[in-house]
N, C-alpha and C positions, 0 to 999 in steps of 0.2 A: 788461483792455481796457475803457476807459470810453468812452461816447459822445463823438464828436468835437464835436458841436454839441448840448449838452443843452438841452432845452426842456421846459416842463410837459407832463405826460401829459394825455390826454383819454380816460379809460377808457370812458365811455359810447360815444364815437365808435368807439373801437377794437373794442369788443365788438359793436356793431351792424354795423360794416363786415365783421368776420370772419364773422358769421353770413350776411350776404348773399353773401360770397365763397364760402363752402363750399356754399351753396345753388346758386350758379351752377356751381361746379366739379363738384359731384355730378351735376347735370343733364348737363353736358358728358361726364362719364365714362359715364353711362348711354347717351348717344347713341353714344359710341365703341363700347360693347359691342354696340349694335344694328347698327353699320355696320362692325365690325372685319373682316368677311369681304370688304368692298368696297374697302378702302384699305390701302396699306402705310404703316407708321408715319412714314416720311420725307415722304410725300405730305401727310399730315395736318399735320406740322410746318410745311412750306413754305406750303401754300395757306392754312391758317387764319391764319398770321401775315401773309401777304401781304395778306389782307383787313383785318387789324387795323392794320397799319402806316400806311396812308393816313389812317385815322381819327385815330390818335394824332398824326401830323404836322400834320394840319389843326387839331386842338385846340391843339397847342403853338404853331403859327403865329398862331392867333387870340389867344393869350395873350401874344404879344410875341416869339415866335421861340424857336428851340432854342438853349439854352446848355449847353455841356459842363460837367458838375458837377466841382467840385474833387476829388471822390473818384472820378474816372473809373476808376481801376484797381480800386478796391473794387467799383464797379458792375459792371465786366466780370467780376470773380471771382464775384460774386453770380449773375449771369446764367448763367455757365458751370456753377455748382453746381446751379441749378434745371433747366437743360437736361439735365444728367446725371441728375438726380433723375427726370425724366419718362421718360428712356430706360430707366433701371433698372426702374421700375415697369411700364411698358408691356411690356418684354421678358419680365417674369416671368409675365404673364397667360396666355400660351399653355401654360405648364407647371404652373400652379397653379390650384386653384379660386379663384373670385373672393373667397370668404370667407377663405381662407387668406392670399391676397395682401393683402387689406384689413386683416386682423387684424395681420399683420406690419408693414404700413406705419403703422398707427395706434398704434405705439409712439412716434411722433414727439413727442407732448407730454412723454413721459418724457425724450427726448433734449433737447428744448428746456429743460426744467427743469434737467437736469444741466448743459447747456452754459451756461445762465444763471448757475448757481452757480459753475462752474469758470472761465468766461471773463470775465464782466462783474461777478462778485461779488454778484449778487442773492441776498438772504437768503431761503431757502426754509424756511418754518415747518413745524412738524409737521402743521398743518392743510393746508398746501399739498401735502405729500407724500401725505396721506390723499386729497386731491382727485384727484391724479394716479392713485393706485391704484384709486379707485372708478371713475374714468372709463375706465381700461383694462379693469377688470372688466366694466363695462357693454358695452364693445366685444366682449369675448369672449362674453358672454351672447347678444348679438345674432348674431354671426357663427359662433360655435361651430365653429371649424375642426377637422376630424378630424386625428388625429396622422398618419395615412397621407398627408395632403396635403403635409406638410413634407418637402422634399427640398433638394438643393443650391440650387435656384432660389429657395427661400424666403429666401435671404440677400439677394436683389436688393431686395425691398421694405424690408428692414431698412437696407440701404445708402441707399435712396431716402429713408427717414425721417431718417437722419443728415444727408444732404445738405440736405434741406429745413430741418431744425433749424439747421444751420450757416448757411444762407443767411439765415434770419430773424434770427439773432444778428447777422450782418453788417448787415442792414437796420437793426437797432436801434442798433448801435454805430458803423458807418462810413458808412452811407448815409442817416442820419436826416434830413440837411438836403437831400437830393436830392429833386426833384419825383417823386411817384409816377408821373406820366406818363412821365418820362424813364426811370425804372426799368423800366416796362412796355415802353417803346420798345427799351431795350437787350436785354431778355429776348426780345422777338419778333425782333429782328435776330439774336440767337443761334440761335433756332429755324431761321430761314431759312438761315443759314450752315451750320449742322450738317446740316440736311436736304438742302441742295444738294450738299455734299461727299459725303454718303452716297449720294445718288442717282447722282452721277457715278461713284463707285466701283462701284456695282452695275451700271452700264451696261458696265463693263469685264469683268464676270464672264461665264463661259460660260452659255448659255441654261438648261442643266439645273440650275444653281445658283441661278437667280433665281426663288425661290418663297418663300411664307410671309410672315408679317407683317413680317419684318425685311428680306428680300432680294427680294421680288417687284417687278416693274416697276410703274410708276404705272398706276392704273386710268383708263379713260376717264370723262369727267365729263358727266353729263346734268343736267337741271333738278333732279332729286331730290338728286343728289350735291352740286351747288352749294348747295342749300338746307341740307343737312347741314353743309357746311363753314362756311356763314354762321352757323349756330347755334353750331357749335364755336368760331368766332372770337369771337362775342359772349360766350360763357362764359369764354373765355380772357381777353378784354379786362377783364371784370369781375373775374375771379380775380387777374390779375396786378397790376392797380391796387389792388384791395381788400386783398390781402395786404401790399403795401407800406404803405398807409395804416394798417392795423391795427397792424402791428409797429413803426411809427414813433411811434404814439400810446399804446401800452400796454405794460406789462411782458411780455416773451415768455412767462413762465410762465402768466400770466393768459390772454393771447390764445390760447396753445397749448391750454389747457383747453377753450376754446370751439371750437377746431378739431374736437373730438370730435363736434360737431353734424353734421358730414359724414355720420356713420353713420346718424343719425336720418333725414336727407334721403335717404340711399341706400335705406333701408327704404321710404320713400314712393315713390321712383321705381321700386323693385322691384315694388311693388304696382300702380303705374300702367302700367308698360311690360311687365312680365314676369309679372303675376298672382301675385306673391309676397306673401302676407298674413302679417304678423308674428304669432307666437303669444305666449302669456303670458310666456315666458322672454325673448323679444325686447322686449316691452313693459317688463319689469323692467329690462332693460339700458338702454333709453332713459331710464327714470326715474333710473337711477344716473348717466348722463351729465349730465342736467340738474342733479342734486344736486351732482355734481363741479364744475360751473361755478359754482354758488352758493357752494360751500365755497371755491373758488379766489378768488372776489372777497372773501370775508370774511377770507382769510388774508393780504391785502395792505393 
């Protein structure tokens, strides 16, 4: 599968944007951890996207209006894969430690590298494989998941990683000519549709079944809750547009290596919000992640 509309790469743009993207997404995930006891997953999906959608529509209208991309079917498939990715990852969190879930999920650059080689024929050099291995080792050094944490639910972050990798390959090959704003719009519409259907289904359940992060009724919204949702919407807006731009402008294997920076940012937010201070082993892991990104650039 080759890109339908090839154009020159802009690697500095791709790397810079993916770093800003994972910074925003990591901050959003830290906020979700802080507020997970206050909201049900479908409420987060619907309300944060309902905040994002008017912003996207306003920008698109200011740029000349909304045009349906020629690759509309691929855009819809990409959105469905990303919505499924978030569902898998969020549903795993109540059953796994955060470190185990994140370590399983951050196998995604490995899947991106594999899919790049198998699907679009990107040549992965020996140095590229070393970069992926070093980056993943850095993640393990930071997160150090205990073997006892891994159970059947640990498969969900792995599925999430594969879905994300597949969606980014689609971004590169079939959605490259689509506007990042349109890709973000489609994703957020997918969140609203999925969350709305799920909420309607939950309303039909008996009262005793409606509980937990998956099946609880929507929580009431005060000023603090609306502020949290606005911040989550901002993180999602940056993340959904940024991922599209990054993977449209750089080889997936290179951009995927810099996706590892999420872990370093997660360490930072852990220290700020949860008083988690990285030790020497975690610092070594962060150094390996940075080194992996440099090696990945040299391998292309």
